[in-house]
N, C-alpha and C positions, 0 to 999 in steps of 0.2 A: 463499544460502538463502532470503533474504527475496524476491528476484526470482522464484525458483522457486515459492514459495507464492503470490505474486501472480498469476503465470501460471496456476497451477492454479485459484485462486479466480475468475479471469476466464474460464477455459476450461469449467469445469463448466456454468454457466448457458447459455453459447453452444451447447455441445454438446447440452444438453437441449432447448433451444428449437429448434435445428437438426433434431434427431430429430422433435419434435412437428411442425414445418412439413412435414418430408418425409412423414411418415405421414398427415398430414390432407390435404395438397394435392398431394404428388408423384405419386401414382398416380390422381388424379382425371382423368376424361376431359372434354373440352370446356372446359378451362382456357385462360385467356389465355396466348398463347405466351411473352410476356415473364416472366409469373409462373412458367409451367412450367419455363423455363429456369433460374430463380433457385431453384426448390425441387425440381429433379429428382432429387438425391441429397443425402445428409447433409452432405458437404463444401460443396456449393454453398449449401445452406441455412444452414450455419454461417457462411459468408462473408457472406451476406446479413444475418444477425443481427449479426454483428460490425460490419459497415459501418453498420447502424442504430444500434449503440450508441456509435459514434464520430462520428455526424453525417452520413454519407453514405448516406442510406436511399432509394435510388433503383434502379430496375430498369434493364434494358439500354437501353430506349427513352428514359430520362431521366425517366419519370413516377415520383413519389413512391410507394414501395413500400407504405407503411402505409395511405396513402390509397386506393391501388388495391385492397389486400386488404380494408379495411373496407367499401369501396363494394360490391365484387363478392361477398365471402364472409362478411360480417357484422362487427358492431362488436366482437366479442370479440378479434379480431386487434388492434385499436387499443387495447383495454384491456390486453391482454398486453404490448404494446409499451410503454405508459405505465408499467406496473408494472416491466418490465425496465429501463427507462431510469432509474426511481427507485431500483431495487435496485442497479444498477451505479454510478450517480453518487453516491448518498448512502451506500449500504451498503458496497459492496466497495471503492470507492476510499478511503473513509474508513478502512476497516480497513487497506488498503494503506499509507496515509499514517501512520496510528498505528503500524504495524509498523516502518516507516522511522524515525519519530521515536524510537520505543522503541530500536531498534538504535543510533541516533546517541547517544542518552543513555547507553546501556550502554558504548559505546566511549569516551565522555568520562569515565565513572566509572573505567573501567580505566585511562586515561591519568592521571587524577588519583592513583589508587592507585600507579601505577608512579612517578609524580613524588614522592609521599610516601616511598616505599620508597628512592628514589635519594637524597633528602635525609637519611634516617635512616642510610643506609650511607656518607655522605660524611664520611670521617674528619677532614678539615680543618675542616669545619663543626663536628663534634662537639668538637673540641679547642678551637675558639674559644668555643662556647657554654659548655662546662664551665669554661674559664678566666675567662669573664665571670662566671659564677655563683660561682665560688670568689672572685673579686675582690670581688663585692658582699657576700658573706658575711664576708669579712675586714674590709671597710670597715665593716660593720654592727657587727661585734664590737669593732672599735677605738672606734667611737662609743659603744658600751655601756660599754666600760672607762672612757672619759673621764667618762661620766656618774656611774658608781660611785665614782670617785675623788674 
């Protein structure tokens, strides 16, 4: 379940940015052929965005994609890239880690509860603890009787 939500949280911004890239650059004429092949449709644009979020942000010719987009089509592409990297790195990954940690803590709580229930249902332990309690009560009453005499 957690992995599924992590996939959804990572896919939505990648899909939105892939659509934006395709709509802004995909149908433009006179565009650099390497850029055109990277943004010709939504799946290829999504692949470029995904590659940029994980560190391999280059075009087919090996040129850095963000530097090429910023120099040829405006600084707004670089600004969106920086904001996306910040969102994914600090926001979504932090949320995913928090979800994993929360699930691990919840599993530990459940295991602890099961262990407690197991100890409470252990008849031999109950007999032993009860007999120790009865012995201590008997010993205390014997000592109280000696003091009263």
